Structure formats: C-alpha cells, structure tokens
C-alpha positions as CSV (number, residue, x, y, z in Angstrom):
1,M,-2.6,-67.5,19.9
2,L,-1.4,-70.9,18.4
3,L,2.3,-71.7,20.5
4,K,0.8,-71.0,23.9
5,P,-0.1,-73.7,26.1
6,Q,-3.1,-73.1,27.8
7,L,-3.3,-73.7,31.5
8,S,-6.6,-74.8,33.8
9,Q,-7.8,-72.4,36.2
10,D,-8.7,-75.4,38.3
11,P,-5.9,-75.7,41.4
12,T,-7.6,-79.1,42.1
13,A,-6.9,-80.2,38.2
14,N,-4.5,-83.6,37.2
15,V,-3.3,-84.3,34.4
16,A,-2.1,-87.1,32.9
17,G,-1.0,-88.7,36.6
18,S,0.8,-85.5,37.8
19,S,0.5,-84.1,41.1
20,P,-1.3,-81.2,41.8
21,V,0.2,-78.0,41.6
22,I,-0.5,-76.5,45.3
23,H,0.0,-72.6,45.9
24,G,0.9,-70.5,49.0
25,H,3.1,-71.7,52.1
26,Q,3.7,-75.4,53.0
27,P,4.3,-75.6,56.9
28,A,8.1,-77.1,57.1
29,A,8.6,-81.0,58.1
30,P,8.6,-81.4,61.5
31,A,12.1,-81.3,63.5
32,P,13.4,-85.2,64.1
33,V,12.6,-86.5,67.7
34,R,16.1,-86.5,69.6
35,R,16.6,-89.5,71.3
36,S,18.6,-89.5,74.9
37,L,21.9,-91.3,75.2
38,P,22.0,-94.4,77.6
39,S,23.1,-93.1,80.8
40,V,26.7,-94.3,81.4
41,S,27.5,-94.0,85.4
42,T,31.2,-92.4,86.1
43,G,32.1,-95.5,88.0
44,A,32.1,-97.3,83.8
45,V,33.8,-94.4,82.6
46,A,36.4,-94.2,85.1
47,T,37.1,-98.0,85.3
48,V,37.2,-97.9,81.2
49,L,40.0,-94.9,81.7
50,L,41.7,-96.7,84.3
51,G,41.9,-99.5,82.6
52,G,43.8,-98.0,79.4
53,V,46.1,-96.2,81.5
54,V,47.2,-99.3,83.2
55,L,47.6,-100.7,79.8
56,T,49.6,-98.0,78.7
57,A,52.1,-98.0,81.6
58,L,52.4,-102.0,80.9
59,L,53.3,-101.2,77.2
60,T,55.7,-98.8,78.0
61,A,57.5,-100.9,80.5
62,V,57.6,-103.5,78.2
63,A,58.7,-101.4,75.4
64,V,61.5,-99.8,77.9
65,S,62.4,-103.8,78.9
66,A,62.9,-104.2,75.8
67,I,64.6,-101.6,74.4
68,S,67.9,-101.9,77.5
69,V,67.8,-106.3,76.4
70,A,69.0,-105.0,73.1
71,V,71.5,-102.6,74.2
72,A,72.8,-105.0,76.8
73,A,73.0,-107.6,74.1
74,V,74.9,-105.3,72.0
75,V,77.4,-104.6,74.7
76,L,78.0,-107.7,75.5
77,R,77.9,-108.8,72.3
78,S,80.8,-106.4,71.6
79,L,83.2,-106.9,74.6
80,L,83.1,-110.7,73.8
81,G,84.0,-110.3,70.2
82,S,86.5,-108.0,71.6
83,Q,87.8,-110.7,74.0
84,H,88.0,-113.2,70.8
85,R,90.4,-111.3,69.3
86,R,92.9,-110.7,71.5
C-alpha cells in the first residue's frame, strides 16, 4: 500500500535522532530521600512561646493604658470646657 508507513521491526533502530521505543514496564522513579528536620530542644520552643506571651501582654497593657489616657483627656476637656462657659 502506498499510504501505509513502514515501521521497523528492529526495536533498537534509531530514526533521525529520536530515542528508541522501549516496550514493557519501566520501573518507577525512586522515592525522594526524606531529610530529617534539625532537632530543636524543648527549652528553645518554650522560650520562644514565653517571649511571645510576654510581648503580647506588654502590647495589650500599652493599648489599655492609651485608651484610658484618651478617655481621661476627653473627660478633662469636657470638664474644663464647661467650666470656662460659666
């Protein structure tokens, strides 16, 4: 037949630089090697957590103090303002 391509019967034949056709089952790629994480002592973790708790408590104290100062300033301004009007 004129339009049917002729395939080589030799499986090792390499046509125009293409890779040879491999028949059959190929083994799967090996699993990647798992690296262990660097060991971190429990004391270091506890120190970091304790530092975070202390910093959070300090930030909360500063925020509460700022709010109370703002409220006191508004109250004083209101009292002084009403005193000047009298």
